[in-house]
C-alpha positions in Angstrom: 47.8 -11.5 -6.6 45.9 -11.5 -9.8 44.2 -8.5 -11.3 40.8 -10.3 -10.9 41.4 -10.7 -7.2 42.5 -7.1 -6.7 39.4 -5.9 -8.5 37.1 -8.2 -6.5 38.6 -6.9 -3.3 38.2 -3.3 -4.3 34.5 -3.8 -5.3 33.8 -5.7 -2.0 35.3 -2.8 -0.1 33.0 -0.3 -1.9 30.0 -2.5 -1.1 30.9 -2.7 2.6 31.4 1.1 2.7 27.8 1.5 1.5 26.5 -0.3 4.5 29.0 0.5 7.2 29.4 4.3 6.7 26.9 6.8 7.8 23.7 6.8 5.7 23.4 9.6 3.2 19.9 10.2 4.3 18.2 9.5 7.7 15.2 7.8 6.3 13.4 6.5 3.2 9.7 6.2 2.6 8.5 4.0 -0.3 5.2 4.2 -2.2 4.0 2.2 -5.2 3.2 -1.3 -6.4 4.8 -4.7 -6.8 8.0 -3.2 -8.3 8.7 -1.9 -4.8 6.6 -4.1 -2.5 8.6 -5.8 0.3 5.8 -7.8 1.9 2.8 -5.6 2.3 0.6 -8.1 0.5 1.6 -11.2 2.5 -1.4 -11.2 4.7 -4.0 -10.0 2.2 -6.6 -12.1 0.4 -5.1 -11.7 -3.1 -3.6 -13.5 -6.0 -0.9 -10.8 -6.0 1.5 -12.2 -3.4 4.8 -13.9 -3.5 5.9 -14.9 0.0 6.9 -18.3 -1.2 9.8 -19.8 -3.2 11.2 -19.5 -5.7 10.7 -15.8 -5.0 13.6 -14.5 -3.0 15.9 -17.3 -4.0 18.7 -14.7 -4.2 17.6 -12.5 -1.3 19.3 -12.8 2.1 15.9 -13.2 3.9 14.5 -15.6 1.3 10.9 -15.2 0.2 9.8 -12.0 2.0 7.1 -10.8 -0.4 9.3 -9.2 -3.0 8.2 -9.9 -6.6 11.6 -10.9 -7.8 14.4 -13.3 -7.2 16.4 -10.9 -5.1 16.4 -7.2 -4.4 14.0 -4.6 -5.9 15.2 -1.4 -7.5 14.5 0.6 -4.3 16.4 -2.0 -2.2 19.4 -1.5 -4.4 19.1 2.3 -4.1 19.0 1.8 -0.3 22.3 -0.1 -0.6 23.9 2.9 -2.4 22.5 5.3 0.2 24.2 3.3 2.9 21.0 2.4 4.8 21.8 -0.1 7.6 18.9 -2.4 6.7 16.3 -2.9 4.0 13.2 -0.8 4.7 10.5 -3.0 6.2 6.9 -3.3 5.0 4.3 -1.5 7.0 2.7 -4.6 8.7 6.1 -5.8 10.0 7.9 -2.6 10.9 8.4 -1.9 14.6 7.9 1.5 16.3 11.6 1.6 17.0 12.3 1.3 13.3 9.9 3.8 11.7 12.3 6.7 12.1 14.4 5.1 9.4 11.5 4.8 7.0 8.6 2.5 6.0 7.7 0.6 2.8 4.0 1.0 1.9 4.1 -0.4 -1.7 1.5 -3.0 -2.6 1.5 -5.4 -5.5 -1.4 -4.9 -8.0 -2.2 -1.5 -6.5 -2.4 1.7 -8.5 -2.9 5.5 -8.3 -6.7 4.8 -8.6 -8.5 3.1 -5.8 -10.1 0.6 -8.2 -6.9 -0.6 -9.9 -6.1 -4.2 -9.2 -9.6 -5.2 -8.0 -9.5 -8.3 -10.3 -6.9 -10.1 -8.1 -8.2 -9.3 -4.7 -7.2 -7.0 -1.8 -4.4 -4.4 -2.3 -3.3 -1.2 -0.7 -4.0 1.6 -3.2 -2.0 4.8 -3.1 -4.6 6.7 -1.1 -4.5 4.0 1.6 -0.7 4.1 1.5 -0.9 7.8 2.2 -3.2 7.2 5.1 -0.8 4.6 6.5 2.0 7.1 6.2 0.0 9.6 8.2 -0.2 7.2 11.1 3.6 6.7 10.9 4.2 10.5 10.8 2.1 10.9 13.9 4.2 8.4 15.7 7.4 10.0 14.6 6.2 13.4 15.8 5.2 11.8 19.1 8.8 10.6 19.5 10.7 13.6 18.3 8.2 16.4 19.0 6.4 18.5 16.3 9.3 20.6 15.3 11.9 17.8 15.6 9.7 15.4 13.8 9.0 17.8 11.0 12.7 18.6 10.5 13.5 14.8 10.4 10.8 14.1 7.8 12.0 17.1 5.7 15.4 15.3 5.3 14.0 11.9 4.2 13.7 10.6 0.7 10.3 9.7 -0.7 10.1 7.2 -3.5 6.9 7.1 -5.7 6.9 4.4 -8.3 3.2 4.0 -9.3 1.0 3.9 -12.4 2.0 0.6 -14.1 -1.1 -1.3 -13.0 -3.4 1.7 -13.7 -2.4 1.2 -17.4 -1.8 -2.4 -17.9 -4.4 -4.0 -15.6 -7.0 -1.3 -15.5 -7.1 0.7 -18.7 -6.1 -2.0 -21.2 -7.7 -5.0 -19.5 -11.0 -3.5 -18.4 -13.2 -2.5 -21.4 -15.5 -0.4 -19.2 -12.5 1.8 -18.1 -11.3 2.3 -21.6 -14.8 3.1 -22.8 -15.4 5.6 -20.1 -12.2 7.5 -20.8 -12.0 6.8 -24.5 -8.6 8.3 -25.4 -5.5 7.5 -23.4 -4.8 11.2 -23.0 -7.9 11.8 -20.9 -7.2 8.8 -18.7 -3.6 10.0 -18.3 -4.9 13.4 -17.2 -7.1 11.7 -14.6 -4.1 9.7 -13.2 -2.0 12.9 -13.0 -4.8 14.7 -11.2 -5.2 11.9 -8.6 -1.4 11.6 -8.2 -1.0 15.3 -7.6 -3.6 15.2 -4.8 -1.7 12.3 -3.2 1.7 14.0 -3.4 0.2 17.2 -2.0 -0.8 15.2 1.1 2.7 13.8 1.4 4.1 17.3 1.3 1.7 18.4 4.0 3.2 15.7 6.1 6.8 16.8 5.5 8.0 15.4 2.2 10.5 17.7 0.6 12.8 15.4 -1.4 10.8 13.2 -3.7 11.8 10.7 -6.4 9.2 10.1 -9.1 9.9 7.0 -11.3 8.6 7.1 -14.8 7.0 4.0 -16.1 9.1 1.3 -17.8 8.4 -0.1 -21.3 5.5 -2.3 -20.2 4.8 -3.1 -23.8 7.8 -5.4 -23.5 6.5 -7.5 -20.7 6.6 -11.2 -21.6 2.9 -11.6 -20.6 2.0 -9.2 -23.5 5.0 -9.8 -25.7 3.8 -13.1 -27.3 5.7 -12.5 -30.5 8.9 -11.4 -28.6 8.7 -7.9 -30.0 7.8 -4.9 -27.8 4.5 -3.1 -28.5 5.4 0.3 -29.8 1.7 1.4 -29.4 1.6 0.6 -25.7 5.1 2.1 -25.0 4.2 5.3 -26.9 1.1 5.8 -24.7 3.2 5.3 -21.6 6.0 7.6 -22.8 3.4 10.3 -23.2 2.2 9.7 -19.6 5.9 9.9 -18.5 6.1 13.3 -20.1 3.3 14.5 -17.8 5.1 13.1 -14.8 8.2 15.1 -15.8 6.0 18.2 -16.0 4.7 17.4 -12.6 8.3 17.5 -11.3 8.8 20.9 -12.8 5.6 22.1 -11.2 6.7 21.1 -7.7 10.2 22.3 -8.1 8.8 25.9 -8.4 8.1 25.7 -4.7 11.0 26.9 -2.5 12.7 24.4 -0.3 11.4 21.4 -2.3 13.2 19.2 -4.8 11.6 16.6 -6.9 13.4 14.4 -9.4 12.2 12.3 -12.3 13.8 8.9 -13.2 13.6 8.2 -16.9 12.9 4.4 -16.5 11.6 4.0 -20.1 14.9 5.2 -21.7 17.2 3.7 -19.1 15.8 0.2 -20.0 14.9 1.1 -23.6 11.6 0.5 -25.3 13.6 -0.8 -28.3 13.4 -4.4 -27.2 15.3 -3.6 -24.0 18.5 -2.9 -25.9 20.1 -1.3 -22.9 19.4 -4.4 -20.8 20.9 -6.6 -23.5 23.9 -4.4 -23.8 24.6 -4.9 -20.1 24.9 -8.6 -20.6 21.3 -9.9 -20.3 20.9 -11.6 -23.6 17.5 -13.1 -22.8 15.1 -10.1 -22.7 11.8 -11.8 -23.4 11.6 -15.2 -21.6 10.9 -15.2 -17.9 13.0 -17.2 -15.5 10.0 -19.1 -14.0 6.8 -20.4 -15.4 4.3 -19.4 -18.0 1.7 -18.1 -15.5 1.8 -14.4 -14.6 3.7 -15.3 -11.5 6.0 -18.2 -10.5 4.3 -21.5 -9.5 4.9 -21.9 -5.8 8.0 -24.0 -5.0 8.9 -24.4 -8.6 12.5 -24.6 -9.8 13.6 -21.3 -11.4 16.2 -20.9 -14.2 19.9 -21.0 -13.4 20.9 -18.2 -15.7 18.8 -15.5 -14.0 21.7 -13.0 -14.0 21.4 -13.1 -17.8 17.6 -12.6 -17.9 15.7 -9.3 -17.9 12.5 -10.9 -16.5 12.0 -13.0 -13.4 8.3 -13.8 -14.1 5.9 -12.7 -16.7 5.5 -9.2 -15.2 8.5 -8.4 -13.0 12.2 -7.8 -13.7 15.1 -9.8 -12.2 17.5 -8.4 -9.6 20.0 -8.2 -12.4 17.7 -5.9 -14.4 16.8 -3.9 -11.3 20.6 -3.2 -10.8 20.8 -1.4 -14.1 17.8 0.9 -13.3 19.0 1.5 -9.7 22.6 2.2 -10.8 21.6 4.8 -13.4 18.9 6.3 -11.2 21.5 6.8 -8.4 24.4 7.9 -10.6 23.1 9.0 -14.0 25.2 7.9 -17.0 23.4 10.1 -19.4 21.8 13.5 -19.0 18.5 12.0 -20.0 18.6 9.3 -17.3 17.3 11.6 -14.5 15.9 15.1 -14.3 17.0 17.6 -13.0 19.5 15.6 -11.0 20.1 12.0 -9.9 19.4 10.4 -6.6 22.9 10.8 -5.3 22.7 14.5 -5.8 19.2 14.7 -4.3 20.5 12.8 -1.2 23.3 15.4 -0.7 21.1 18.4 -1.3 20.7 20.5 1.8 17.4 22.2 2.7 18.2 25.9 3.5 16.6 27.7 6.4 15.6 30.4 3.9 13.7 27.9 1.8 12.1 26.2 4.8 10.5 29.4 6.0 8.5 29.5 2.8 7.2 26.0 3.2 3.7 25.7 4.9 3.7 23.5 8.0 7.5 23.2 8.1 8.7 23.5 11.7 11.6 25.9 12.6 14.8 24.0 12.9 17.7 24.7 15.2 21.1 23.1 14.9 20.4 20.8 17.8 17.0 19.7 16.5 18.2 19.0 13.0 21.3 17.1 14.1 21.1 13.4 12.9 22.6 10.4 14.5 23.4 7.4 12.3 21.0 4.5 13.0 22.3 1.5 14.9 23.3 -1.6 13.0 20.8 -4.3 12.6 20.8 -7.9 11.5 19.8 -6.6 8.0 23.1 -4.9 7.7 25.0 -8.1 8.4 23.1 -9.8 5.6 24.0 -6.9 3.3 27.7 -7.4 3.9 27.5 -11.1 2.9 25.3 -10.6 -0.1 27.1 -10.0 -3.4 26.2 -6.9 -5.4 
């Protein structure tokens, strides 16, 4: 047996372990925009939808509404967490499935209600929070107030928002830029709004929260006409990311709570995506499909998508998502995540002592906090067959 076959068999066994072993967390709730959307925009009147080929060409379920060729970053993190199926979008999730989590992310949406209005309907962060409230009520109806609260305390919450607030609100709407003038004042407004939204999540039981920093959006092909990243745009976003990191520090002062920050900007690299290129993706500025912001429906995509950073003009390929997901889950450098990576956050227990200091947290007994691994679903079968 050749070394290549042995290595392939070993890697395959690891992949199967991710989806057949007990999940590292009982549930995952997802908030954000098109970088995490799994189909929330499919039935909206909007230009920001992608439930048609060639989107999903490499995804087990085909074109589901994900803005990429395969899996999103949070899908890939779900793989590593050992979740039995990909977290479904709010409109399609069944009541029997909500206990494992829900995806609320909506393409073109932002932290601000107005963000994305140019392209049509979207589900802003405030509305995503409202949808989560309805799910929380259903979970507590199933498990009881204390049991439901204990369950929600153990879930992971992913917040990957803000990209559209900058690129398609501040920079593309002169009235917004004029009203806020300097980027710093606009940044403060975004942090203020996001803080209010996170506070509501915590009131509903969120205790383990992942905050993704913004990526180097100055490198997007739609803006990168000379094939060189914009240092001005990336510098503004890096300053905003610094405030996100301070927000993590603020919340981590509360007992029984753990927030982490994912340093997306530096994992990918604002220096013409050098970390992406170093991982084997030599084409870092030409999208795989079309010259429009999104792929032309039913068009034929490129064949070398595993070597490209961008799928369309605005969204990364699955290959690029793998790099971010991998380093977010298991940090390669100390600067990748703060103060710990996702794998450590998933393992982190919430102590009874800490939970007593958290407002609205129900008392947990050993029986009430005991978790049972979710039953296998068809999604888990797809995961086995799909190459990582």
